[in-house]
Each structure stands twice: as C-alpha cells, then as structure tokens.
N, C-alpha and C positions, 0 to 999 in steps of 0.2 A: 489705372494702376491696379485696381482689384482684378479686373478682366485679365490684365497682363500677368499678374501674379498667379491667377487660377490657371491661365493657359500655360504659364512656365512650370507650374506644379504638376499640371497634367502631363506635360511633356517630359518632365523628370520621371515621373511614375511609370510611363511606358518604357522609358530606357531601363529602369530597374528591373521591370518585368522581363524585358528582352535579355538583360544580363543574367538574370535568374534562370531564364529558360535555357540559355546558352550554357550555363554551369551544369544544369540538369542534364542536358544532352551529352555533355562531355563526361559526366559521372556515369550516366547509363551506358555510353559507349565503352568507357573504361571497364565498367562491370561486365559488360558482354564479351569484351576482348579477353578479360581475365577467365571468364567461364570457358570461352573457346579454347584458350590455352591450357586450362585445367582439363577440359574434355580430351584434347588431343593428347595430353600426357597420360590420362587415365587409359585411353585407347591404346597408346604405345605399351603402357605397363601390362595391359590385358593381353596383347598380342604376344608378349614375351613371358607370360605366366607359365612356369614349368609344368603345371597341371593341365594345360590345354591339350585336348586329344579325346580319346574315347577308350572304353573297355568293353570286352565281350565275355560272357560266361560260356565255357566249353564243357560239355558233359563228356563223360569217359566213353570211349569206344569199347565197350565191354567185351566183345567177341574177339578183340585183337590183342587182349593182354597175353604177354608171353616173353620169352627170352630170346629176343632178336633186336637188332638196331640198325635201321636203314642208313644211318650215317657212319657209325664206327665200324660196323660189318655189313656193308651193302652187299646184297645178293646171298648172303648166308643164311639158311633157314634155321629155325629153332632146333635144338637149343644151343645157343651161343651167347656169351656174355652173361648178363643177369636178367631177371624178370623186370619188365617194364609196364607202366600203365600209360595208355595212349589217350589223347584227347584231340578233338578237332576233326581232321580229315578222316572220313570213314573208310577210305580206300588205301589206308596205310598198309604196308607190307614190307618184307625184307628188300624187295626190288623197287621200291618206290622211287620215282622221279617227280619233278614238278608237273610234268604232263599227266602222269597217272593220278597225282593227287587231285587234279582238276576234273578228272572223270568220275569221281564219286561225290558223296555228300559231305556234310560237315555238321558237327555237334555245336559249333560256335554260334552264339546268338546275341544280338542287342537286346535291350530291355523289352523292346516291342515285338520281339520274336523273329525279326529278320536276320539272316546270317550276313548280309552285306558283302558276299563274295569272298569270304575268308575260309579257304580250304587248306589253310596252313596246318601242319601237324606239330603237336607238342608232346613230349613224353618224359617220364620221370621214373626212378626206381620205385618199386612197390615197398610198402613198410611192413616188416615182419614184427607182429605184435608179440608181447612177452608170453601169451598163451600158445605161441607156435602157429597161429593162423595169420594169413595175409589180410592186411586192411583193405586193400582195393582203393579205387579212386571215387570220390564224390564229385568233385568239380575243379576246373581249372580256370582261373580268371586271367585274361591277357589284357594288359593295359598298355596302349600305345600313346605316349606323351611326347610333349616338346622336350622336356628335360631342360638341362641348363645351357642349351645352345641357342643360336639365333634361329628364330622360327623361319625366317626367309630362306634359310639354307637347307632346310630339311628336305630329303628326297626319299623316294620309296626304296625299300631293300632291292638289291639285285635279284633278279628272277632265280628262284631255286636256291636262295641263300641258306647255308647250313651253319648252325652254331651249337656248340656244346659248352655251356657256361657252368663252371664248378665252384663250389664254396672255397676251394684251395686256390683258385686263380688270383684273387686280389681281394683286399677289404671292400673294394667298391661293389662287390656283389651283394653285400648287405643281407646275407642270409640270417633270418630269425625264425624261430618256431613259436607258435602261439595257438590260441583257440578262437575260432571265429564262427560267424553264421554262414548261411549259404549265399547271401546276396552280394558279398564282397563289400559290404558297407559298415561292417561292425566287427569288432574283435574285443577280446578281454583286456587288451593292453599290456599283457604280461609277456614280453619278449624274452625268450631264453635261447641258449645255445643248442639245446636238444628238446625233442618233444616230451610232453608230460600229459598227464590225464586231464581231459577236458570235462569237468564235473558240471558245469553250468549248462542248464537246458537252453540258455539264450545263444550260447557259443559252444556247440557240441562237437565241432570238427577239428581234429588235429591238423594244423596248417603250417606250411612253410612259404617263404617268398624269396625271389631272387631277381637281380637286376642284370639285364644283358648289356654289353658294350654297345656304343652308339656311333662309332666311327669306323668306316670300312675302306678297303682298297678295291681293286678290280676283281678279286677272287670270290668265288661263291663258297669255297671251303679252303682250308689251309693247304691241302696237298695239290689243289688244282689251280692253275695248270703247272705250278712249279715243281711239285713233287709227286712223280708217278707212284702209284701204289704197287708195291711188289708182294708184300705178305700182310694180310689183314691183321693177323695175331701179332706181328711185330712191327706194325706200322708206327713210325716214330711221330706222327702228326698229332696235334692236339685239337684240331677242329675249332680253334678260337683265336690263333694268332693273326688271321686276316681281319679281325675286328678289335678294336681297342676302345677304351673309355676316353671321353673328352677331358681335357685339362684347361681350367680357367675359362670354360665356356667355348673352347676352340678344339677342333680335330686337328691332329698333326699332319704335316705334309705328306707323310708316307701312308696315311689312312684319311684321305681328304673328304670321302663321302659322309654326309651328315644324315644319319638314319633317325627315324623316330626312337625314342627311348622305350624298349620293351621291358615291362616289369610283370612279372608272372607270380600269382599265388596259387599254391596247389592244396586242395583240401582232400584229406584222406578220409575214407568212410569209417572212422572209428573215433571213440573218445579215449581209447587205451594208448596213450602215447608213452607213458613212463616205461623205460627199458626197451622201447622199440628200436629195431635196427633196420638200416636200409638193405634192400636186396643187393647183393654183391657176389661176384664170382670169387673175390678174394676177401676173407674175413676182416683183413686189415683196412678194407675200404667201406665197412659197414657202419661206421660211426656217423650218425646224423649231424654231428657238430662240425665234421670236416669234409664230408664227402657227398653232401647233398648236391644234385646237379639237374639241369634241365636241358633237353635237347629241342632245337627248334629247326623246322624245315619249312622255308617260306612257301606258300601256295595261294596267294591272293590272286583272284581272277584278274584278267587284264583291265588296267585303268582304275580298279576299285581302290586300291591302297593310295594311289594318287589323289583320287576324289576326296577321300577322308582326310588326307594331309591338308589339301587345299581348304576344305570345308571347316575343318576343326582346328588344327594346329596353326596354319598360316591365317586363318580368320580370327584367331584369338578366342576360340570358344571351347568350353568343356561339353562335349557332346554325349555325356553319359546318360542324361535323362531323355533327350530328344535327338537321336541320331538322324542326320539328314538323309532323306531318301535318295537312293541312287537314280541318276537320270535314266529314262527309258532307253532300253537297248544296251545298257552297260553290263 
C-alpha cells in the first residue's frame, strides 16, 4: 500500500508538472503572439507616419539672383517680373528645362554632404528690408514627406514638373513667418502672418514656410498641353491647377498621381523682418501676409527620387539623420 501510494503520488506529481508546463507554453505562446501582433501594428503605423521621408539644405545660387522667372516668363531675360532668389540647381536661367538643370550642379545637400541627385530648382521673391536694402537668401530647406496619404501609393513627380504655390491659393499652404536657426531643426515658435525682427542669437534668420499640393494629373504645368501660350504677360494660367491637395488622405480622380508632400522653409539673410516687403512688380502684391510664394522646377536625376521614395517613405523611415546612399551607377 505504501509503495502503491508513493507510486500513485509520484504519478500525479508528474501529471501536474506536465499540466503546468503546458500552461506555461500556452502563456508564452500567447505572449509571443501578442508581441508579434503589436510589432506588426507598430510597423504598419511607422510606414504610415506622415513625417517619413527626408530633407535637404539648399544654399542660395548667389550669382543667379535677378528679375526673371523660368516658369512664369520662360525664355524672357531680365528684367521681367520681380526680383527672385534661387536655390538648388546652379544652371538655372530664363531658358531652363529639365535637361539643362541636369547639366549643372546643385546647392542641395543631405546632412552628410551628398547631393543625392537633386538638381531641382526652387525660387522665392527677395525681401526688401525697411532700410531699403535687399535681404538676400541664407538657405532653403526642402522636405519630401509621406504626408497624409497612403505610403504605398506615392510616386515620383513627373519629369520637369513645375509648380508655383502662393499664400493666396488656399489655407492648406500654411504659410507662417518666424525666426529660426540654420539647421532647420529649431525655431522660436512664434508663428506670425508677417515677418518681424529676429533678435535672438539662437534664431537669427527671418523665415517663412509653405506646403505644396501632393496630387497631380498628367500635366507638368497648367498650360501644357491643354493651354498653348500666346502672350507671357497676359497668360491666364496659374501654374498650380495641375496639382491639388489631398482630401481625407486621398487624391481626387482627376488628379490621381500621389506625390511626396513637398514642404519648404526659406531663410532670409537678415534679422530685420519688421516692415519688410516682398519683391513685387505690383506694390499690391508686396504684402508678406498674402503674397509669399515659391516656384518649384523638378530636376531630380533619373531614378534617384524613386530610390528615396522607396528607401524612406515606403520603408517607413525618417531619413534626415542618415540618408541611404545611392546604389552605384545611379
């Protein structure tokens, strides 16, 4: 009887251990499954993070400052229109095309000093200070982000895409004036309708920002190919209707192409913002609160923009700190 009881007790003990082990296996398995689901959810959330993408610092093309505009007045030499500050493509001229932009250099650089194949051109009106002198340009930062759309739908801009986005287009441009540093990583947080004096040594540059539309059709500009140009000075085109802003995370059927969200900050080489006016051929267009605008002429080298879209936006990464190196031969 004693042996039987000991044997029986031993048998029951092993059964309890097995049951306990099975419970532990189930618990661990459930925990691992929960972690896996959570990880997948986190990855999905990361892929759709609006800030995924990259930015570059573009210095001024100093010797190209002048009153001409390759988009609004193509082929027309200075002086026409108003005074512009140019950033990015060093081969910018009144006759610029996508092909000519690619034959020159660029002032746009990642943090590690590489240009990444971005020969795009960006330009803005100069800022006339209250002392009667021109501010000039300090730096333009170009941010290419996922934005509020599906990352998997983002495609490169059409070759040679041209856009002129104005403060008066829509509230979605989100133009604000503030004071910032040179790195694009800090500002004084005081966002206003018009520029003001930047008295802080930490944030010494008068700065404005603007957001471009993200949805496009098959046109590289409003007038092409639908509207032939007849008279540059009386051209009714606005150079922006071929692109629109997304609504509720979707691009409309008439503008189905989903581009990266291009967000630009422009730093003027002055702290004297109070009373400053925009360069304008018409005084009624000089108010910085209503007429700030940025021109964009796409000039990415072949396959480079697609590479960064895939490596940053579609990969769910913010590539500001460590931009991925281009493959050899790109």
